[in-house]
N, C-alpha and C positions, 0 to 999 in steps of 0.2 A: 504494500500500500504506500502510495506517495504521500509524504508529509508536507502539508502546505504551510506557508508562512502566514501568521496572523497579521493582518494589516494594521497600520497605525494611522490615526487621523492626521492629515498632512496640513495642519494649520498651526500657528504658534500657540503655545500653552495659554498665554494671556488671553488671546482671542477666543480660544475654546471656553475658558472660564466665563468670559463676558457673555458669549452667545448662549451657553448653557444656563446662565443665570437669567438673562432677559427673555430669551425665546427657547426654552428647553425642548418643547415638542418638535419644533421645526429643526432644531439642532440634531435631535435623536433620529428623526425620520430621514434627514439628509445623510447622516452617518450610515444608517442602515442601508440606504439606497446605494451609497458610494462604496461601502466597505463590506457589506454583507452581515451575517448573523453573529460574527465574532469580530471585535475590533478593540484596539487599545485607544484610550483617550486620556488626556491630561486635564480634564475639566473638573476634577475633584481635588481642590487644594493642591498640595504638593505631590500627591500620589499619581503614578501612572497605573491605571486600572484596566482590566479586561472586562468589557461589557458583554454579558451573556444573556440570551433571550430564547434560544431554541429549546423547546420542552425536552428533547432528548438529552441535550447538554445539561439542563437543569436537573434532570433525573439522575444523571451520572454523578454530578458533583454534590448534590444534596443527599443522595442515598447514604444513610448513616453507616451501613455495612462497609461502604467503600472507604470511609474515613479519609476523604480527600481534603476537606476544608476545615480550617479553624476560623473562629469568629472573634478575633482579638479586639478587646475594648479600645486598644490604642488606635485602631482604624476609625473609631467614632469620636476622636478628640474634638472634632468640629462641633459636637453637641455639648461639650463640657461647660462652656460659658453660660449656656442656657439652662442646663439641667443640674450641674454640679458634679463634683468628682465622685460622689457616692451613688450616683444614678446607676440603675441596673444596666443601662445602655452602654456605659463606659467601663463596666467591670469585665474582668478576664476569668477564664478557666473555672476553677473550683468555686471562687467567690461568686462568679456570675451564676453558676448552677445553683448554689445554696440560696442566693437571694431570689432567684427566679422561682425556686421551689416554695419559698416563703410567701411570695407575692401572688402566685397564681390562684390558690384556692378560692378567694372571694369572687373571682370572675367566672366561676363555673359551678354547675350543679345547683343545689337547693339555695345556697346563699345568693347566687346571682339571680335566680328566678324570683326570690323574695323582693327584689328591687323593682319588679315590673309595675306594681300598682303605684309606687312612688313616681316612677317615670311618667306614667299616664297622668297622674294628678298634677305634677309639676308642669307638664305640657299644657294642661287645661288652664292652670293658673296664669302662666306666662301669656298664652294666646288670648286671654280675656281682653287684652289691649286692642285686638282686631275688631274694627267696626265696619259695617257695610258702607260701601262707597269710598272707603279710604284705601290708600296704597301703602305698601311697605316693601322693604328689602328682605327677601327670604333668608339670605345668609345671616343678616343681623338678628332676625327673629330666632333662627335656629341656634345661633351662638348664645343668645340670651337663655334659651332652654337648656342647652348642654352645659353652660357655665353654672346654672342653678343646680343641675343634676350633679356636677362635679362637687360643688360646695356642700350640698345636702347629703347626697348618697355616698360620695367618696370621702370627702373631708369630715362629714358629720356636723357641719355648722348650719344650724337651722335658721338663724336670723340674727338680728341685732347689729351692733356697730361693727364687729369683726367681719361679719358676713358682707356688709356693704363696703367696708374698706377693701377687703380682699377682692370682691367682685370688680370694683372700680380700678384697683391697682393692676389686677391681672388682665383686665380688658385693655387698659391703656398700654401695658407692657407688650402684650401680644400685637397690638395695633401698630407698634413702632416699626414692625417689619412686614407690613401688610401689602406693600407694592413691590413690583419687580426691582425697582431701584433701591428702596430701603431694605429689601431682603438681602441685598448684596453684603451687608455688614455681617450677616450670619454665615454666608457662603464663602466669602473671601477674607481669610484671616488677616491679610495685610491692612484691611480697613478698620480692624478692631483696636483703635487708639482712643484712649480716654483723654480728650482735649477739653475737659470741663463739663459742667452740668448741662450745657446747651448743645454739646456735640452729640451726634447720633449714638455713638458707643457709650458716651458718658451718661446720657439719659437712660440707656438700656441697663447699664450696671447699677445705677442708683435706684431705679424702680425694682430691679431684681433684689437689691439689698432690703428694700422696704417690705417686699413680699416675704423674703426669708425671715425677717424679724416677726412678722405677723404669724407665719406658720410655726416658728419655734415657740412663740408665746402660746399658741393653741395647743401644741404638743405638750408643753410643760404643764399647762393648766389641766389638760386631760390626765396627765400622770398623777396629779394630786387627787384625782377622783378615785373612789373605790371601784374595783372591777365591776363592770355592769354587763347587762345583756344587750348593750347597744350593738346594732348590726351594721353600722356604716363601715366602710372599708378601712378607714384610718384606725378605728377601734379594733377591728379584726387584726390588722397588721401590728398594732402595739402589743397585742397579746400573743402573737405567733412567736414561736421559739425555733432557733436553729437547732441542729442535732446536739450541740453541746449545752443546750439549755439557755443560752443567751438570747436576748431580744434585740431588735434593731435599735441603734442609737438615735438620738434626736436628729443628728445630721443625716443619717441614712433615711429616716422617715421623711424629713423635709425634702431631700433631693428626689426621692421617689414619688412624693406627692406632686412635685413639679413635673416629673416624668409622666405621671398619669394625667396631669392637666394638659401637657403638650400633646400627649398621644391620644387623648380621648375627648378633648373639647373642640378645637377647630376642625380636626379630622372628621369627626362625626357630623358636626354642623355643616361642613362643606359638602359631604356626601348627601345629606338630607336636602340641602338647597339644590344640588344637581338633580336629585330625584323629583322634587317638586317641579323643577323646570321641565324635565322630560315627560312627566305625567301630564302636565297641562299643555305641553307643546304638541302632543299627539292625542287627539280626542278618543281614539279607540283604546289607548292604554288607560286613560282616565275612566272610561266606561267599564272596562273589565275589572279594574281594581276596586272601583266603588261597588260594583255588583258583588264581588267576592266579600267585601267588608260588610255589606248590608245583609249578606247571607248568614252572618253570625247571629246566634240567638242572644248572645250577650258579649260585650267587648272585653272578654277575659284575656289578660295579657298572654297566657300560654297558648290560647287558641289563635290569637292574632299572629304569634310567632310561627305558627305551623301552616299558615295560609300559603299555598304554592305560588300563586301569581304575585302576591306581594313580595315573597321571597325572590322570585325571578326578577322583579323590577329592581329590587335592591342589588342583586347580583349584576345585572346589566349596567346599572348606574356605576358600580365599582369597576366594571370592565372597561366601559367606553372612555372614561377619564379617571383612571385610578388617582386617588387623592395624593398618594406618594408614588413617585415614578420608579424608585429603586428600592431594593432591600439594603440592609447594612452591608458594608464591604466585608469580604472574607479574604483569606490567604490560603493558597494551596500548600498542603503539607508534603506533597510529593508530586512528581510529574504525572501528567494524565493526558490521554488522547481523547479529544472531543471530536468525534467523527474523524475527519481527515487532518485535524490540527493537533499539534503537540503544545501543551501548556506546561511550562517549567515549574518546578517546585519553587515556592516563595513568591508566586505571582499574586498580586492583589486582584480580586475578582469582584465585580459589582453587577449582580444580576438585575436585569431591567424588566420590571413588571409591565410598563407601558408597551414596550415593543412586543412582548409575548401576547398581550391582550389585543394587539392590532394585526395579528397574523391572519392573512386571508384564508389559509388552509384550515384554520381553527374556527374563524369567525367571518364567514363570507359577508361582504359589504360591511367591513368593520366600523365605518363611520356612521352607520345607521343604528338607532336605538331599537333593539328587538328583544324584549324580555323572553319571547318564546324560545330563544336559543337554549335557555336553561330549563325549559319545560321539555323540550324535545331531546336533549342530550345531557349526559352527566360528564362534566369535565374533570380531569385529574388535577391534583394539586400542583402539577407542573405546567398546566395549561391555563388554569384560572387560580390566581394566587395574590389577591389584593392586599393580603396581610403579611406577605413575605413567606419565608420558609426556613427550615432548619432550626438550629438552637436559638436564633434571634427572631423567630416568628412572633408576631404581636400576641402577647399573652392575653390581651383583652378582646380578641377578635369575636368570641362568642357573645360577650357583653355588648360590643359595639353593634353587631348585627341585630341583636335583640332590641337594643335601644333605638336603633334606626327604624325598625319596623313599628315599634310602639308609638314613636313620635309621629311618623308619617300617618299611621292609622288614626291617631287621635285628631290630628289636624284635618284630615280628609273627611272624617265622620262629623266634625263639628262646624266646618266652614266650607262654603262654596267659593272657590277662588278662580282667578284667571290671570294669565300673563298680561302685565300692563303694557308691554311693548312687543309688537309683532316682528321681532328680529331674532336672528340666531345668536345665541350666547356663546362666546368663545372662552376657552380656558386661559387663565393668566396665573403667573406665579404669585403666591402669597406665603412668604417665608419659605419653609421647606416643602410647602404643599402646592397643589394645582387646584385653583378655585374658579368658579364661574365669574368672568369679568363683570364688574358692576353689581354682583351679588344676587341677581335675578329679581327684578322689580315685578311685584304682583299686586293685584287689586282684590278686595273682598266684595264678592257679589251678595252673599247672604250668610247670616249666622244661623246654623242649623242645630245649635245646642238645644237640649231639652231642659 
């Protein structure tokens, strides 16, 4: 078998970084067209990485029995200023495994399902602001809902001054990197210079410090309370023990709360905003999903989560414009053949979710929103993988899909909406994410709450 040379993107590193920051989808599609299904790029900080998107290659490298990849925390250094040095995302090896084992239980099984009623109630409370005849930005509404869920369900802060302070601080902090230009401060380390409180990075760091102080104060106040039956995720994590009997430190809890905020707030809100756009952009999708929802005898969270067409709509939403374009970088532990290409040991690999989801052989007419794809076919975890794969796979993926379905169902059952603008909505970078440009402007036709 002839071994082919893996091509490299033939433009200067600095230009790659700028293009991948400002117009990431166009950059990826052009690279795939010019270089094929495997190519090296210098668009990720100082690392030269191999972009992989073919399902066969993904299966080969992610198969745990092959032991090809390591997921070093050092490869995720770009997230440290945002999440902290104790975040699960930047941990390595055994420490990463132990921390992941501790954090995972609240996001699965009975504990996770017990949050369903809270999610529906919070959605109803937040959407009470919607009035017939008025317009709103879907992403803003969804961010308000998911931020409230984070604060109440994850952090366990029900209300009061700390709730309002944290909500305002975190919304302002995340908003600092909301445009493609401002997002560059996160993606390009050479821009991370503290030039005072009014400089972009200076503002970012000072807001992060204020959030840190509020979270540490909440954690310490909670430690002073007697052990309770509270079911919020922070309370569960505070009581969880490593194998040696120790619990998470204040700093570990704080940094992982920030990780859960960043992983579960804007990501879910963005996905729901996209779903609302696609549902109302295609009348036949709206009619099908509403018919399915109205077929429920009662809007029970568990029954909503099992609805096949609603599930397919959520899956197609996450396929057509995945909120995150890549998984976390990996490094090869040994050389490996990926079809006719040889990948050397020690190569940094960045699997690309977006390019996999846009393959014509898997998803004919990939630019079209067609939920029926997921009714007619079951895709493997190497063909549809919006939450990544391997040891760095999003541990909150079950919770995120559950939350997405319940929020969508609650909105659709209680309000008749329409798109306020009859134009196609394009994706645009928002921090590390891809969000609908403009946030999706919608109008309220009727309030159907009982």
